[in-house]
C-alpha positions as CSV (number, residue, x, y, z in Angstrom):
1,G,110.1,25.8,-23.6
2,E,106.5,26.1,-24.9
3,E,105.2,28.2,-22.0
4,A,107.8,30.7,-22.5
5,L,107.3,30.8,-26.2
6,Q,103.4,31.3,-25.8
7,G,104.1,34.0,-23.1
8,F,106.5,36.0,-25.0
9,V,104.7,36.1,-28.3
10,G,101.5,37.0,-26.2
11,R,103.3,40.0,-25.1
12,G,104.1,41.1,-28.8
13,G,107.5,39.5,-29.2
14,V,108.8,37.5,-31.9
15,V,110.8,34.2,-31.5
16,V,113.1,32.6,-34.1
17,V,112.5,28.9,-33.8
18,L,115.0,26.3,-34.9
19,V,113.2,23.3,-36.4
20,D,113.7,20.2,-38.5
21,K,112.2,21.0,-41.8
22,R,111.1,17.4,-42.2
23,A,108.8,17.6,-39.4
24,L,106.7,20.7,-40.6
25,E,103.2,20.8,-41.7
26,Y,101.4,24.0,-41.5
27,C,98.4,25.9,-43.1
28,G,98.9,29.1,-45.2
29,A,96.6,31.9,-46.2
30,G,93.1,30.4,-47.1
31,M,94.1,27.6,-44.6
32,V,95.7,25.6,-47.6
33,C,97.4,22.9,-45.4
34,V,101.0,21.7,-46.6
35,N,103.0,18.9,-45.5
36,I,106.2,20.2,-46.1
37,G,108.1,17.6,-44.0
38,A,107.0,14.7,-46.3
39,A,108.3,16.6,-49.4
40,V,111.5,17.2,-47.8
41,A,111.9,13.8,-46.6
42,R,111.6,12.4,-50.0
43,W,114.7,14.2,-51.1
44,V,116.8,14.4,-47.8
45,Q,117.5,11.9,-45.1
46,G,118.7,13.3,-41.6
47,F,118.4,16.5,-39.8
48,V,117.3,19.6,-42.2
49,G,117.7,22.8,-40.2
50,H,115.4,25.6,-41.1
51,F,114.3,28.7,-38.8
52,L,110.7,30.0,-38.4
53,L,109.6,33.4,-37.0
54,V,106.7,32.8,-34.8
55,W,104.9,36.0,-33.7
56,A,101.4,35.1,-32.2
57,Y,99.8,32.2,-30.4
58,D,96.1,31.3,-30.5
59,R,95.1,29.6,-27.2
60,E,91.7,28.4,-28.5
61,A,93.1,26.8,-31.6
62,D,96.3,25.8,-29.8
63,A,98.3,27.1,-32.9
64,Y,100.9,29.5,-33.7
65,A,101.1,32.5,-36.3
66,L,104.5,32.2,-38.2
67,H,106.5,33.5,-41.0
68,D,108.6,31.0,-43.1
69,P,111.4,32.5,-44.7
70,D,111.1,30.0,-47.7
71,S,107.6,31.7,-48.3
72,N,106.1,35.0,-48.9
73,E,103.2,34.5,-46.8
74,S,102.2,33.9,-43.0
75,A,101.0,30.4,-41.9
76,V,99.4,28.7,-38.9
77,I,101.0,25.8,-37.2
78,K,99.5,23.5,-34.4
79,S,101.7,23.7,-31.2
80,S,102.2,20.1,-31.3
81,V,103.7,20.0,-34.6
82,L,105.8,23.1,-33.9
83,E,107.0,21.3,-30.6
84,K,107.8,18.1,-32.4
85,A,109.8,20.0,-35.2
86,R,111.7,21.9,-32.6
87,K,112.7,19.0,-30.3
88,T,113.9,16.7,-33.1
89,F,117.5,15.5,-32.7
90,G,119.8,18.2,-34.0
91,T,117.9,21.3,-33.1
92,D,119.2,21.8,-29.8
93,E,115.7,23.3,-29.0
94,D,117.0,26.5,-29.7
95,L,114.7,29.6,-29.3
96,L,115.8,33.4,-29.9
97,F,113.5,35.8,-28.3
98,I,113.2,39.2,-30.0
99,S,111.6,42.2,-28.5
100,R,109.8,44.5,-30.7
101,R,110.4,47.7,-28.3
């Protein structure tokens, strides 16, 4: 769950997280925030599977650093938003842990 994710990225690991793209909202470089989910929901109904690469956790901000394969830049997502997107029906709450060693 969330504690395992925070701990693993805290030790330098990367986690591939399956999410429902309709629930995503995050901030990119320069803190430009984008509600991707609202845009996707206009065009698609039902689960929209998508993977994110999570590589860091900031406890003070309660947010994760990530890379979205649909984008060429890193972004920041609040942990509550990531948890909602990853626990949406259809995701199976999948987490793939990748060690950098």
